[in-house]
C-alpha positions as CSV (number, residue, x, y, z in Angstrom):
1,M,-15.6,-66.3,-47.5
2,I,-17.3,-62.9,-47.6
3,A,-20.3,-64.5,-49.3
4,I,-20.6,-67.0,-46.5
5,L,-20.4,-64.3,-43.8
6,F,-23.2,-62.4,-45.6
7,S,-25.3,-65.5,-45.8
8,V,-24.9,-66.2,-42.0
9,L,-25.7,-62.5,-41.3
10,A,-28.8,-62.6,-43.5
11,D,-30.0,-65.9,-42.0
12,N,-29.7,-64.7,-38.4
13,L,-31.4,-61.4,-39.3
14,K,-34.3,-63.4,-40.7
15,L,-34.5,-65.3,-37.5
16,I,-34.8,-62.1,-35.5
17,L,-37.5,-60.8,-37.8
18,R,-39.4,-64.1,-37.5
19,L,-39.6,-63.7,-33.8
20,Y,-42.1,-60.9,-34.4
21,V,-44.4,-63.2,-36.4
22,Q,-43.9,-66.8,-35.2
23,P,-41.9,-66.7,-31.9
24,G,-42.3,-70.4,-31.2
25,A,-41.1,-71.6,-34.6
26,A,-38.4,-68.9,-34.6
27,M,-36.9,-70.2,-31.4
28,S,-36.7,-73.7,-32.8
29,D,-35.0,-72.3,-35.9
30,I,-32.6,-70.4,-33.7
31,L,-31.6,-73.7,-32.1
32,D,-31.0,-75.2,-35.5
33,R,-29.3,-72.4,-37.4
34,G,-28.7,-69.5,-34.9
35,S,-25.2,-68.3,-34.1
36,L,-24.1,-67.5,-30.6
37,L,-21.4,-65.2,-32.0
38,F,-23.9,-63.3,-34.1
39,S,-26.4,-62.9,-31.2
40,S,-23.7,-61.7,-28.9
41,L,-22.4,-59.1,-31.4
42,A,-26.0,-58.0,-32.1
43,V,-26.5,-57.4,-28.4
44,L,-23.3,-55.3,-28.2
45,A,-24.3,-53.4,-31.3
46,V,-27.8,-52.5,-30.1
47,S,-26.4,-51.6,-26.7
48,F,-23.8,-49.3,-28.3
49,A,-26.6,-47.7,-30.3
50,F,-28.7,-47.1,-27.2
51,G,-25.8,-45.1,-25.7
52,F,-26.1,-42.6,-28.6
53,A,-29.9,-42.6,-28.8
54,T,-30.8,-41.8,-25.3
55,P,-29.2,-40.5,-22.1
56,A,-31.5,-42.8,-20.1
57,F,-29.3,-45.7,-21.1
58,V,-26.6,-45.3,-18.4
59,F,-25.1,-48.8,-18.6
60,P,-21.8,-49.6,-20.4
61,F,-22.5,-51.0,-23.9
62,Y,-21.2,-54.4,-22.8
63,G,-23.4,-54.5,-19.7
64,P,-26.5,-56.2,-21.2
65,L,-24.4,-59.0,-22.7
66,I,-22.6,-59.6,-19.4
67,V,-25.8,-59.6,-17.4
68,M,-27.4,-62.0,-19.9
69,A,-24.4,-64.4,-20.1
70,A,-23.3,-64.3,-16.4
71,I,-26.6,-63.8,-14.5
72,Y,-29.8,-64.1,-16.5
73,T,-29.1,-67.3,-18.5
74,P,-27.5,-69.2,-15.6
75,G,-30.5,-68.1,-13.5
76,L,-32.9,-69.5,-16.0
77,L,-31.0,-72.8,-16.0
78,L,-31.2,-73.0,-12.2
79,L,-34.9,-72.1,-12.2
80,G,-35.5,-74.7,-14.9
81,G,-33.9,-77.4,-12.7
82,W,-36.0,-76.3,-9.7
83,V,-39.4,-75.8,-11.3
84,G,-41.3,-78.9,-12.4
85,G,-38.3,-81.2,-12.3
86,I,-36.9,-80.0,-15.6
87,R,-33.6,-81.8,-16.1
88,S,-31.1,-79.5,-17.7
89,A,-27.4,-80.0,-18.1
90,F,-25.5,-76.7,-17.9
91,Q,-22.9,-77.5,-20.7
92,R,-25.7,-78.8,-22.9
93,D,-28.2,-76.1,-22.6
94,Y,-26.2,-72.9,-21.7
95,A,-25.2,-71.9,-25.2
96,P,-28.6,-72.7,-26.8
97,L,-30.5,-70.8,-24.1
98,L,-28.0,-67.8,-24.2
99,T,-28.4,-67.7,-28.0
100,C,-32.2,-67.7,-27.7
101,T,-32.3,-65.1,-25.0
102,A,-29.8,-62.8,-26.8
103,M,-31.9,-63.0,-29.9
104,A,-35.0,-62.2,-27.9
105,W,-33.4,-59.2,-26.3
106,V,-32.4,-57.8,-29.7
107,A,-35.9,-58.4,-31.0
108,G,-37.4,-56.6,-28.0
109,S,-34.9,-53.8,-28.2
110,L,-34.9,-52.9,-31.9
111,P,-38.4,-51.2,-31.8
112,L,-37.4,-49.5,-28.5
113,L,-34.2,-48.2,-30.2
114,A,-36.3,-46.7,-33.0
115,I,-38.5,-45.0,-30.5
116,A,-35.5,-43.6,-28.6
117,W,-34.3,-42.0,-31.9
118,L,-37.7,-40.8,-33.2
119,L,-39.9,-40.3,-30.2
120,P,-37.7,-39.9,-27.1
121,Q,-40.6,-38.6,-25.0
122,L,-42.1,-42.1,-25.2
123,F,-39.0,-44.0,-24.3
124,L,-39.8,-44.8,-20.7
125,A,-43.3,-46.0,-21.5
126,A,-42.1,-48.1,-24.4
127,S,-39.4,-49.6,-22.2
128,A,-42.1,-51.4,-20.1
129,A,-43.6,-52.8,-23.3
130,A,-40.2,-53.9,-24.5
131,A,-39.5,-55.7,-21.2
132,A,-42.9,-57.4,-21.4
133,Y,-42.2,-58.5,-24.9
134,F,-38.8,-59.8,-23.9
135,L,-40.4,-61.9,-21.1
136,L,-42.9,-63.3,-23.7
137,L,-40.0,-64.4,-25.9
138,T,-38.2,-65.8,-22.9
139,F,-41.3,-68.0,-22.3
140,F,-40.9,-69.4,-25.9
141,A,-37.1,-69.8,-25.4
142,V,-37.6,-71.8,-22.1
143,R,-40.3,-74.0,-23.6
144,T,-38.2,-74.7,-26.7
145,V,-34.8,-75.4,-25.0
146,F,-36.1,-77.3,-22.0
147,G,-39.0,-79.0,-23.9
148,T,-41.4,-78.2,-21.0
149,E,-45.1,-77.7,-21.1
150,N,-46.6,-74.2,-20.9
151,G,-47.2,-74.2,-17.1
152,P,-43.6,-74.7,-16.0
153,A,-42.3,-72.5,-18.8
154,I,-44.6,-69.6,-17.6
155,L,-43.4,-70.2,-14.0
156,V,-39.8,-70.1,-15.0
157,M,-40.4,-66.9,-17.1
158,S,-42.3,-65.3,-14.2
159,L,-39.4,-66.0,-11.8
160,S,-36.7,-65.0,-14.2
161,W,-36.4,-61.5,-12.5
162,L,-35.1,-63.2,-9.3
163,P,-31.5,-63.6,-10.6
164,L,-31.5,-59.9,-11.7
165,I,-32.8,-58.8,-8.3
166,A,-30.1,-60.9,-6.6
167,A,-27.4,-59.3,-8.8
168,W,-28.7,-55.8,-8.0
169,L,-28.6,-56.5,-4.3
170,L,-25.0,-57.8,-4.7
171,R,-24.0,-55.0,-7.1
172,D,-21.2,-53.6,-4.9
173,P,-19.3,-56.9,-4.5
174,L,-19.9,-57.8,-8.1
175,R,-18.6,-54.4,-9.2
176,Y,-15.5,-55.0,-7.1
177,L,-15.1,-58.4,-8.6
178,M,-15.5,-57.1,-12.1
179,G,-12.9,-54.5,-11.4
180,W,-10.4,-57.2,-10.5
181,L,-11.4,-59.2,-13.6
182,S,-10.9,-56.2,-15.8
183,S,-7.2,-55.9,-14.7
184,P,-5.0,-56.6,-17.7
185,F,-2.4,-58.3,-15.4
186,L,-5.0,-60.7,-14.0
187,L,-6.4,-61.4,-17.5
188,F,-2.9,-62.2,-18.7
189,Y,-2.3,-64.5,-15.7
190,L,-5.6,-66.3,-16.3
191,F,-4.9,-66.7,-20.0
192,Y,-1.3,-67.8,-19.6
193,Y,-1.6,-70.3,-16.8
194,L,-5.2,-71.5,-17.2
195,R,-5.6,-71.3,-21.0
196,S,-6.0,-75.0,-21.5
197,E,-8.6,-75.4,-18.7
198,L,-10.5,-72.3,-19.6
199,G,-10.4,-73.2,-23.3
200,D,-11.9,-76.6,-22.5
201,T,-14.6,-75.1,-20.2
202,F,-15.8,-72.4,-22.7
203,G,-15.4,-74.8,-25.6
204,N,-17.7,-77.3,-23.9
205,L,-20.3,-74.5,-23.2
206,G,-20.7,-74.0,-26.9
207,A,-20.5,-77.6,-27.8
208,G,-24.1,-78.2,-26.9
209,L,-25.4,-75.9,-29.5
210,R,-22.9,-77.2,-32.1
211,R,-23.7,-80.8,-31.5
212,S,-27.5,-80.3,-31.7
213,Q,-27.2,-78.3,-34.9
214,S,-24.9,-80.9,-36.5
215,F,-27.2,-83.7,-35.4
216,R,-30.2,-81.8,-36.9
217,R,-28.4,-81.2,-40.2
218,N,-27.5,-84.9,-40.5
219,L,-31.1,-85.9,-39.8
220,E,-32.4,-83.5,-42.4
221,A,-30.0,-85.0,-44.9
222,A,-31.0,-88.5,-44.0
223,A,-34.7,-87.6,-44.2
224,I,-34.3,-86.9,-47.9
225,N,-34.2,-90.6,-48.4
226,P,-37.9,-91.6,-49.0
227,H,-37.3,-95.0,-47.3
228,D,-35.7,-93.8,-44.1
229,A,-38.5,-94.0,-41.5
230,E,-36.0,-93.7,-38.6
231,A,-34.8,-90.2,-39.7
232,Q,-38.4,-89.0,-39.8
233,Y,-39.1,-90.4,-36.4
234,Q,-36.0,-88.8,-34.9
235,L,-37.0,-85.4,-36.4
236,G,-40.4,-85.9,-34.9
237,L,-38.9,-86.4,-31.5
238,I,-37.0,-83.1,-31.8
239,Y,-40.1,-81.2,-32.7
240,Q,-42.1,-82.9,-30.0
241,Q,-39.4,-82.0,-27.4
242,R,-39.7,-78.4,-28.5
243,R,-43.5,-78.4,-28.2
244,Q,-44.0,-77.9,-32.0
245,L,-46.6,-80.6,-32.1
246,T,-47.9,-79.9,-35.6
247,E,-44.4,-80.5,-37.1
248,A,-43.9,-83.5,-34.8
249,I,-47.2,-85.1,-36.0
250,N,-46.2,-84.6,-39.7
251,R,-42.8,-86.3,-39.1
252,F,-44.3,-89.2,-37.2
253,Q,-47.0,-89.7,-39.9
254,N,-44.2,-89.7,-42.5
255,A,-42.4,-92.4,-40.6
256,V,-45.6,-94.5,-40.4
257,A,-46.3,-94.0,-44.1
258,I,-42.8,-95.2,-44.9
259,D,-43.0,-98.1,-42.5
260,P,-46.3,-99.1,-40.9
261,N,-44.4,-101.2,-38.4
262,E,-42.7,-98.1,-36.9
263,T,-44.1,-98.8,-33.5
264,D,-42.3,-95.9,-31.8
265,A,-44.0,-93.4,-34.2
266,H,-47.4,-94.9,-33.5
267,F,-46.7,-94.6,-29.8
268,Q,-45.8,-90.9,-30.0
269,L,-48.7,-90.1,-32.2
270,G,-51.0,-91.7,-29.6
271,R,-49.4,-89.7,-26.8
272,I,-49.8,-86.4,-28.7
273,A,-53.4,-87.3,-29.7
274,R,-54.3,-88.0,-26.0
275,E,-52.6,-84.7,-24.9
276,Q,-54.8,-82.8,-27.5
277,G,-58.0,-84.6,-26.5
278,R,-58.3,-86.6,-29.7
279,L,-59.1,-89.8,-27.8
280,N,-60.3,-91.9,-30.7
281,D,-57.1,-91.2,-32.7
282,A,-55.1,-91.9,-29.6
283,L,-56.9,-95.2,-29.1
284,A,-56.3,-96.3,-32.7
285,H,-52.5,-95.6,-32.4
286,F,-52.2,-97.2,-29.0
287,Q,-54.1,-100.3,-30.2
288,T,-51.6,-100.6,-33.1
289,V,-48.7,-100.5,-30.7
290,V,-50.3,-103.2,-28.5
291,D,-50.9,-105.4,-31.6
292,Q,-47.3,-104.9,-32.7
293,N,-45.6,-105.2,-29.3
294,E,-47.4,-105.1,-26.0
295,R,-44.1,-104.8,-24.1
296,H,-43.2,-101.6,-26.0
297,A,-41.3,-99.0,-24.0
298,Q,-41.1,-101.4,-21.0
299,S,-44.9,-101.9,-21.2
300,E,-45.6,-98.2,-20.9
301,I,-48.2,-98.6,-23.6
302,L,-50.4,-100.3,-21.0
303,R,-50.1,-97.3,-18.7
304,E,-50.9,-94.9,-21.6
305,L,-54.0,-96.9,-22.5
306,G,-55.0,-96.8,-18.8
307,A,-54.6,-93.0,-18.8
308,L,-56.6,-92.7,-22.1
309,Y,-59.5,-94.7,-20.6
310,L,-59.4,-92.5,-17.6
311,E,-59.8,-89.4,-19.7
312,A,-62.7,-91.1,-21.4
313,R,-64.2,-91.9,-18.0
314,Q,-64.2,-95.6,-18.8
315,Y,-62.8,-96.5,-15.4
316,R,-63.3,-100.2,-15.6
317,F,-61.3,-100.4,-18.8
318,A,-58.7,-98.1,-17.3
319,L,-58.3,-100.3,-14.3
320,N,-57.9,-103.5,-16.4
321,E,-55.0,-101.9,-18.3
322,L,-53.4,-100.5,-15.2
323,L,-53.5,-103.8,-13.4
324,K,-51.8,-105.5,-16.3
325,Y,-49.2,-102.7,-16.2
326,E,-48.6,-103.1,-12.5
327,E,-47.9,-106.8,-12.9
328,K,-44.9,-105.8,-15.0
329,R,-43.9,-102.6,-13.2
330,P,-45.4,-102.5,-9.7
331,Y,-43.3,-99.5,-8.4
332,D,-44.1,-96.9,-11.1
333,A,-45.5,-93.8,-9.3
334,E,-47.3,-92.5,-12.4
335,G,-49.1,-95.8,-13.1
336,L,-50.1,-96.1,-9.4
337,C,-51.6,-92.5,-9.5
338,Y,-53.7,-93.5,-12.5
339,H,-54.7,-96.7,-10.7
340,G,-55.9,-94.6,-7.7
341,Q,-57.9,-92.3,-10.0
342,A,-59.5,-95.3,-11.7
343,L,-60.6,-96.6,-8.3
344,E,-62.0,-93.2,-7.3
345,G,-64.0,-93.2,-10.5
346,L,-65.4,-96.6,-9.5
347,N,-66.3,-95.2,-6.1
348,E,-63.8,-97.3,-4.2
349,P,-62.2,-94.6,-2.0
350,Q,-60.5,-96.9,0.6
351,E,-58.8,-98.9,-2.1
352,A,-57.8,-95.7,-3.9
353,R,-56.3,-94.4,-0.6
354,E,-54.1,-97.5,-0.3
355,I,-52.9,-97.1,-3.9
356,Y,-52.0,-93.4,-3.5
357,E,-50.0,-94.3,-0.4
358,R,-48.1,-96.9,-2.5
359,A,-47.5,-94.2,-5.1
360,I,-46.0,-91.9,-2.5
361,E,-43.7,-94.7,-1.3
362,A,-42.7,-95.6,-4.8
363,A,-41.8,-92.0,-5.6
364,S,-39.7,-91.7,-2.4
365,N,-37.8,-94.9,-3.3
366,A,-37.2,-94.0,-7.0
367,P,-33.6,-93.9,-8.3
368,Q,-31.9,-90.6,-7.9
369,Y,-32.1,-89.8,-11.6
370,L,-35.9,-90.4,-11.6
371,R,-36.5,-88.6,-8.3
372,R,-37.6,-85.3,-9.7
373,A,-40.0,-86.8,-12.3
374,A,-41.5,-89.1,-9.6
375,G,-42.0,-86.1,-7.4
376,K,-44.7,-84.8,-9.6
377,W,-46.7,-88.0,-9.0
378,S,-46.0,-88.0,-5.3
379,R,-47.5,-84.5,-5.1
380,L,-50.5,-85.6,-7.0
381,A,-51.0,-88.6,-4.8
382,R,-50.8,-86.5,-1.7
383,K,-53.3,-84.0,-3.2
384,Q,-55.7,-86.9,-3.9
385,L,-55.3,-88.3,-0.5
386,K,-56.1,-84.9,1.0
387,A,-59.2,-84.6,-1.2
388,L,-60.4,-88.1,-0.1
389,S,-59.9,-87.2,3.6
390,T,-61.9,-84.0,3.1
391,R,-64.8,-85.9,1.4
392,A,-64.8,-88.5,4.2
């Protein structure tokens, strides 16, 4: 038992140290092997040490953890749902995001703690650097947990101070509420009468992290089998969602090497290659998908081919693929935006304007669960319409 505890402690300490060298990869490893309990205790320990190291640390030792758990992390989740249409479930993402942000706070605070002990005259200046480093690590945490691109992750990180400002403005009522919550009689009442409901609620908050870690361990075990292409593909999806594209490519290539008919892996390799500007590689993978199954992913391969030809400025080829796609899915806002761009490239502004209007209508009529994703293409269509009007 003691050996297991030391092993968990050592593994989590290594994760914190890795944040200084490879923050993106470290955040992914925290999702796979990090401990919410360890990260919470580490925050408490560092906060407690700050109280002895400097008089400038005037907060109670549990203050940073409460702020992180009750204000900062929920704020990031709300911002993530608002910025860029990031779909995030609170019960699924709360524990992973809190674990990552707690580890990030510890990594940013440890050098500051050393300065507080050894060079106290530099503490205030170093505090600004520590805050900036924490924000940088928050960017990697947001990108990894939400699986978003750099732009939305930067925006969420940049706005992450808003929940803290709101908490500061509401500090008096919050202090009053915390005073009530700290009452032993109220705590006993909550525990005695609501223990089952509270137990289910807090248990579910941690279930997201436990499920993802269990799923990852099972996949890693399955990937040992040299003939299991599906396990390699699923691991590739995890890395792709976390924006670790090099690892994702390796896993997808492993899947294709095991089974050349793994159409899904070819499709994802093509999408990554297009995103990285390797258009010839993307075309080769997409062509393989078309040869194996033209209706793959509800014919989205045709849309991807159209987008690829758009980037290559081969507008006639792009239009041909997009017209075939529209025959199968005429109300897809993304495909319609690509169609409009192809028409612009062919110098057909009036036809492009009509297609952009269709894209806006398709986005407004999208199902509720697709409304946020469709909103991105609605905004693009409106932007293109405005540009066409300006040129006219």
